[in-house]
N, C-alpha and C positions, 0 to 999 in steps of 0.2 A: 464121585459121579452121582447126580441125583437119579434115583430109581423111579421108573414110571410103572405104575400098576397096569399091567395089560390083561388083567383078569376081570375087569369091570368095564361097563360102558363109559365110565368117566374118562377113559383113555382117549375117547374120541372128541371130548369137549374142545380142546385147543384147535383141532382141525375144523370143528363146526364153527368156532369163533372166527377162524381165519377164512373159512369159506364165506361167512357173512360179510367179513371185511372186504373180500374180493368182489362180492356182488355190489356192495355199497360204493366201492371205488369205480366199478363199471357204471353204476348209476350216475355218479358225480361226473364222470368223463362224458357221458351222453347229455347231461343237463347243462354243464358249464361251457361257455364259449362266447364268441362274439354276439350271438343271440342266445340269451338264457331261456331254457325251457323248464317248466315245472316237472316234477316226477310223474304227475298224471299225464301230461302231454307226451313224455317219453314213453310211458307204458302204452298209451293209446297208439302211438306211432309204431311201436314194436308189434302190436296186435293188428296193425293194418287199418286202424280207424282214423288216421290222420294222413293228409296228403300235402302237396305243395312244399313250402319251405321246410316245415318240420320233418317231412319225409326225407328230403334231400340232406338236411343236416344230420339226422340221426342215422339213417340207413346207409347213406352213400359216403358220408365224411367221417362221422365220429365213431360209429360202431366198428368198422374195419380197423381203424387205428387203435381203439381201446382193446379189442381182442388180440391184435398183433402185439401190443404192449404186454398183455397178460401172458401170452405164450412165451414171448422173448424173456421177460423177467423170470418166469418159472424155469426156463432152461439155464439161464445164467446163474441163478441162485443154486440150483441143483448141481451144476458143474462146480461151483465154488465149494459146496458141501463135500463133494467127492474129493476134490483136490486137498481140502483140509484134513480129510480122513487119511488120504494116502501119505501126506507129509506130516500129519500130526502137528500141524501148525495153523493157528487161527489167521495168520497173515496170507495164507495161500488163496489165490483168486485167479481166474483165467486171464484177467486184464493185467494184474501185477506180474504174473509169470510169463507174459508175452504170448499166450495162446491167441488172444483176441487180435494182437498186432500181426501175428503170423497169418491168421485167417484173412485179415483185412488186406495185407500186402498181396497174398495170392489172388484174392478176389479182384483187386485193382489190376493186376497183371492180366487176369482173364478178361476183364472189361476192356483193357487197352488192346487186347488181341481180338476183340469183337466176338467173343464166345457167347453162347446163349446163356439164359439165366440158370438152367440146370447145370451147365458146365461151370458157371461162376460159383454155384453152391458146392460142386465137387472140388473145385480148386480151393475154396475156403476151408473145406475139411482137410484137404492135403496140407494146406498151410498151417492149420492148427496142430495137426499131428506132427508135422516136421518140426514146428517150434517146440512141442513137447519133448520130442526126442533130442533136439538140440540142447534144451535147457538141462535135461537130466543127464545127458552125455557129458556136457561140459562141467556140470556140478560134481559128477562122480569122479571124473579124472581117472587116476589110477587106483583110487581107494573107494570108500563108501561116502555117500553124500550125507551132509548134515542139514537140518532145516535152515540154518543161517546161510550156509553156502549156497543152498538151492535157491533161497529167496533172493540173495544178492545177484546170483547168476540170472535169475528170471528178470529182475529189474533192469540189468544191463541189456539183456536180449530185447526186452520191451522197448528200451530207449533206442536200440538199433533199428527195430522195426519202425519206430516213429520217424527216425531219420530217413529211412528208405521210403516211407510213405510221402514225406515232404519232397524227396527227390522225384518220385513219380508224379506228384502234383505239378512240380516245376517243369517237367519235360512233356507232360501229357497234353493232348490237343485241347484247345480252349473250350470247344463245344462239349467236351466230356468232363470239364472241371466241376460243374454243379453236382453231378452224380458221384464223382470221386470224393468231393468234400463231404458228401453225405456219409460215406464210409468212415472218413476220418473223425468226424465230430460225434457220430452217434445221433440219429434223428429218426423219429417215428413218422415224419411227414410223408415219406415215400412208402411206408409200410402199408400196402393195400391188400396183400395176399396173406390173410391170417390163417387160412386152412392148414398149410404145411407146418407152420410153427406150433399150432395147437395140437395137431396130430403127433408131431415129434415129442411134445411135452407129455402127452398121454402114453405114447409107446415107451418113453424113457421111464415113466413112473411104473408101468407094468413090468419093465425089465428089471428095475432096481428093487422092487418090492420083495421078491423072494431072496434077494441078496442081503437084506437088511441085517439079519442075524450075523452073517459072516462079516459084515462091515463093522458091527459092534465089537467083534473079536479083533478085527484088524486094527481098529482104532487104539487098542491097547498095546500094539506093537507086533511086528511080523514074527518074532520068535514065539511069543505067546500064541499067536494065531496058528502057526505051524504045529506047535505042541498040542493044540486042541483039534487038529485034523483039518484045518483049512488049507486048501491049495493056494498058497499065498501068491506065487508068481502069476498063474493064470488069472486069479482074481484081480491082481494089480493091473495087469495088461488090459483086462476087460474094462476096468474103470478108466484107464487112460484113454482107451478108444471111445468109450461112451462120453467122457467129459469133453474130448476133442470134437466129437460129432455134435454134441449139444452146443458147444461154443460156436462151431462153424455155422450151424443153422441160425443161431441167434444173430451172429454178425451178418450173415447173408440177409436177414430180415431187416435189421435196424442199424447196421454199422457197428462201430467199436464203442460199446457202452461199458464204462468201467464201474467197479466197486459194488455192483449189486451182489456179486458172488462173495464179496468180502463182508459186507454189512449184514446181510440177512441171516446166513447160517450162524454167525457169531452171536447175534442178538437172540436168536431162538435158543441157542444152547444156554444162555444165561437164564432164560425163562423156563425151558422145558427139560433141561438136562442134556445128556449126550446119547440118548437112545435113537439110533438111526431109523428104527421103525416109525418114529414120530418125526424126526428131524427132516428126513428127505421129503415126505409129502408136505410138511409144514413150510419148508423152504420154498417149495414150488408155489404154494399158495401166497406166501408172504412176498416172494420176489415178484410175482405177477402183480400183486396189489401195489407194491412200492413203485414199480415202473409205470403202472397206469396213473398213479397219483402224480409222479414226477413229470410225466408227459402232459397231464392236464395243467400242471403248474407252468410248464415250459411254454405252452401255447396261449396262456392267459396272462402271465405275469406282466409282460410289456405289450399287450395287444394294442394294435393289430399286428405288431411284429411278433415273431415266434423265436424262442431260443431252442437250440439243439438240446435234446433231453440229457445228453452227456454232460452238459454244463451243470444241470441240477444234481445228477448223481455224483459228479466230482465234488461239488460243494458239500455234499453230505459225506462222501467217502474219504476225502483227504484228511479232515480232522480225526475221523474214526481210525484211519490207518495209523496216523501219528500217535494216537492214544494207545492203540494196541501195541505198536512198536515200543512205546515207552514202558508199557507194562511187561513186555517180554524180556526186558533187560536182565 
């Protein structure tokens, strides 16, 4: 494991670089589109010195979407980092393990029932948590689970959720299909309420920050963690709940977006090592940056048509997943 020196200010450099990357990604998202704006025009608009078309484009259309992408990507990447620590497997990811699918199915059922947005979010959390328990329960069986068994179980459960989503789309009212398809494909076009997802990302970071040392020990194995005085079971269940809640909020905001939680933590470990005091905040910054850039690409690649951002993340994630699977043989 690469050791990180936490006794000097240099430990903050990667986070400073990632923060700068996140700001640049936000700037690109505000500038690029059907009508291109210069960085100076964007800055003047944010300061209230521009009106008319620039104000509409930046403040009403692009800024809410970019901030929602930042928060959603942060939550997905952090949830992926937690799942990889729990399973000690770089292939673990809320999407691959079926958490995103469970949250999406529960949210669709809530939408079909005509429930409010708050209840849809609650249903998504219950769906993600149920999917977590289902995957771990089936993988454990009558013995202990192995990473391979857990991964295969998660893939099967995720496929099942996909089939159930298709069924709900087939039987759902026609007038509700556009909104339901949004959950299926993963799309930032409808993500207008960025406050809850950004607040959730901040609260998650504050909650995970004091647990980072325990996560470092847990990453070496539950027996070693228990020997060093870590309350393994309460910590694991806390992480399951937090990862499920983060996934549910992300899915509620932007639908089922895959592979952010797989790509980001793994790439950061190759760069920064495996110290969770650095990996968790770095994953949140890098995940938000990646999803912001992917969404900018999705809405400009074939303009004026827009692609679901899930298409872009899948194009990046599938070859990476296959590469990691090949390396894990």
